[in-house]
N, C-alpha and C positions, 0 to 999 in steps of 0.2 A: 443642469450640470450633472451632478450625481446626487446622492442623498445628502440631506442637510448635515448629518454627522460627518460625512467625508469632506464636505466643504469646510466645516469648522476645523477639522484636522489639518486640511491644506492651509487654512488661514493661520493656524498656530505655527505650522512649519514656516510659513512666509514671514511671520513676525520674528521667529528665531533666526532665520536667514538674514533678515534686515538687521537685527541686533548684532549678529556676528559681522556683517559687512560694515556696520558703523564702527565697531571696535577696530577692524582692520584699517578702515579709512582714517580713524582718529589717531591711532597709536603706532602705525607702521610707516616707515619711510616710503616714498614713491617707488623706490627700487624693490623693496620687499613686497609692497602692494601689488606690483606688476606680476610677481611670481604667483599670486593667487588667481590671476586672470586665466591662466591656461598656458598652452605652448605657443610661443610667438610665431606668427606667420603660418599658422595652421588654419585652413578654412574648412568649415563643415560643408557637407553636401547640401544642395538645394532640394534634393528629393529625399524625403524621409518617410518611413512607414506612417500610414494614417493614424495609428494609435499614438505615435510620437507627436504628430501634429495636434491631435486632440489634447494631449497632456500639455503641450507647449501653450496652447490657447488658454487652457484652464489656469496655468501659472500666470500668464499675462493678465487674465481677467482678475485673479485674486490680488495681484500686485497693484493693478489699477484701482481696484476697490479699496484697498488699504490706503493708497495715495489720495483717493477722493475723500475718504472718511477721516484720515489722520494726516493732513498735509504737513504738519510740523514734524511728523515721524519719518517721512520719506520725502526729503526735499533735495536730495543730491543725486544726480544721474549716475555717478560712479557707484554709490551705495546701492542704488536700485539695480544696476547692471551686475554687481557682484552677487546680490541676493538672487536674482533671476538665474544667473549662470550656476550658482550653487544648487539651486533646486533642480535645474535640468541635469547637471552632472550627477546628482544623487540618483537620478532615474536612468542614467546612462543614455541620455538623449543628446545627440550631437548639437553643438552650439558654436557660435562665433561671437566673441565680444569685440566690438569695434571702438576705437578711440579716434575721434575726428576733430578738426579745427576749421574755423572760417573767420573772416575778418569781423571784428566786433561791430555790431550795429547799435547796441543799446548803451554801452558805456564807452565814450570816446577816449577815455584815459587808458583803456585796455586795447591792445592791438588785435587780440584774438579771443574768440569764444571757443571753449572746448565742450565736447559732449561725448558721452559713452552710451552705447546701446548694444543689445544682444539680439541675435537672429538665430532661429532654429528652423531649418528647412526654409520655407517661405514666410514663416511667422516672425514678425518683429515682436519679441517678447517684452523688451523694455526700451524706452527712449523714443517711441514713435509718437506723433508724426514729425517731430522737430528734427529727427536725424537727417532728413533730406536737406541738402545744401551744405552739409559738412564734408570736408575732404578727409577721407580716411588716411591716417598716418601710421596706424598700427592696428593689428588685429591678432586675437588669440583664440585658440580653439582647443578642444579636447582631442587627444590622440586616441583613436579607437582601432582595435585590431580587426 
């Protein structure tokens, strides 16, 4: 990736973004939460500059690393999506946060399973690979000039 110090700095930023996302998820209503996602029905381009793709992959890798090492800290797809989108937005990298549903397969008492994931260019930053099979009902993106 980069130097070890830069990786640690990115990890600290990811922890702070996750912490902020947890606060948003726990204390804000769904309506206010959705305002933090971005602009509704704005899709980001699939083609982004190579340096943005590299940064998006680095963000994906650090979030996956945190999820692997601290599963109790990052166990909600919405929190992970908000954290990923926050880190991308901070770097002015275009993103799209998707919200999708599918019929529940694991819990018969629930009718639907929901999932949130973030895409930047062709890189699925959060929520892969289980995002496949979910029907997108809403998506949010950053408006760029």
